[in-house]
N, C-alpha and C positions, 0 to 999 in steps of 0.2 A: 119600105118594110119597117115595122116597128117591133121592138122587143122590150117588154115591161114598160110600155108607154113612152119609150124614148125613140124618136125617129132617127134614122141613120144619117140624116142630113145635118145634125147638130154637130158643130165643130168640137173636137176633143178638148180644146181650151175651155169651152163653156161647160162641158161635162166635168172637167177637173175642178173648175170653180164651184160648181154645184156640190160636188163631193166634199170639197173643203168646207163649204158652208154647212152641209149636213153633219159632218164630223164635229164642227165647232158647236152646232146646236145640240147634238147628242152629248158632247162633253159638258156643256152648260147644264143640261137637264140632269145628267148623272151627278154632277157636283151639287146641284140644288137638292136632289133627293138624299144624297149622303149627309148634307147639313141638316135636313129635316130629321132624318133617322138619328143622327148624333144628338141633336137637341132633345128629341123625344126620349132617347135612352138616358141621357143625363138627367132629365126631369124625373123619369120613373125610378131611377136608381140613386136619387139624391138622399144619402143617408142622413145628412145634417137636417134636412127638412123633415124627414120622418121622425127623427129623434126629437125635434122641437114639437112636432104635432102630437106625438104619442108619449111624451115623457110622463105626464100625470097618470094616464091609464096604465102604463107599464109599472109605474111606482105603486099604484094601488094593487095591481095583480101580484107584484113581488111582496108587498106587505101582507096580503091575504095568504099567500103561500107560506110565508115565514111563520105566521100565526098557526096555520094548519100543521106545519112540520113541528113547531114548538109544542103544541098541545099533544100531538101524536107521540113525540119523544118523551114528554113528561108522563103521559099515560103508560107508556111501556115501562119506564123506571118506577112509577108508582106501584104498578102491579107486581113487579119483581121484588119490591122491597118489603 
């Protein structure tokens, strides 16, 4: 008689050994997946890399916003004076 593909004539020691090997394999797989996820998250959330890659565009946008705010503020004071 078989249950889930395991025949009843397989000694318990062999079944225990298979279970140990399967648990070890599952543990190794989960560990590898965790490492991949951790590496991916570190790569995607690397603030230093993004700061290096986008420092000039960010500086340009900040400069343009500063000019816009400056001219707007000057226009407000010029009209009220």
